[in-house]
C-alpha positions in Angstrom: 84.9 34.8 69.1 86.9 33.7 66.1 87.1 36.4 63.4 88.6 34.1 60.8 88.7 30.3 60.7 90.4 28.5 57.8 89.9 24.8 57.4 93.0 22.7 56.7 91.5 21.5 53.4 91.5 25.2 52.3 94.7 26.4 53.7 97.2 24.3 51.8 95.6 24.7 48.3 95.6 28.5 49.0 99.3 28.5 50.0 100.1 26.4 46.9 98.3 29.0 44.7 100.1 31.9 46.3 103.4 30.2 45.9 102.7 29.5 42.3 102.0 33.2 41.7 105.3 34.1 43.3 103.7 36.0 46.2 105.1 33.7 48.9 108.2 31.5 49.2 108.5 28.4 51.2 111.3 26.5 52.8 111.7 23.4 55.0 113.3 24.0 58.4 113.3 22.3 61.8 110.7 23.6 64.2 111.4 24.4 67.9 110.3 20.8 68.7 112.9 19.4 66.2 110.3 18.3 63.6 110.5 19.2 60.0 108.1 22.1 59.1 107.5 24.2 56.1 107.8 28.0 56.7 106.3 30.6 54.4 107.2 34.2 53.8 106.0 37.0 51.6 108.2 37.8 48.6 108.8 41.3 47.3 106.2 40.6 44.6 103.8 39.5 47.3 104.4 42.6 49.3 103.7 44.8 46.2 100.5 42.8 45.5 99.4 43.1 49.1 99.8 46.9 49.0 97.6 47.1 45.9 95.0 44.8 47.5 95.0 46.7 50.8 94.2 49.9 48.8 91.4 48.2 47.0 90.0 46.9 50.3 90.1 50.3 51.9 88.2 51.8 48.9 85.6 49.1 49.1 85.3 49.6 52.9 84.6 53.3 52.4 82.1 52.7 49.7 80.3 50.1 51.9 80.2 52.4 54.8 78.6 55.1 52.6 75.9 52.6 51.6 75.3 51.1 55.1 75.5 54.4 57.1 74.3 57.2 54.8 73.1 59.4 57.6 76.5 59.5 59.2 78.0 60.6 55.9 75.6 63.6 55.6 76.2 64.9 59.1 79.9 65.7 58.3 81.2 69.3 58.0 
């Protein structure tokens, strides 16, 4: 089962947007097969943004669990 599938037509525009916001950096290098390839990495700003977004995701996940499984929330201590 594939948990997340990103089409090629969506991937590069997303990478371009992340690069434009300063969240990732890119550089050209040679791959293991000797071909020219673009490599991406998170910037410090990107790491900080990721931390904020992870916190928001965790808050949303807890809220959704409370809505989807209210009986489990009531049976706690």
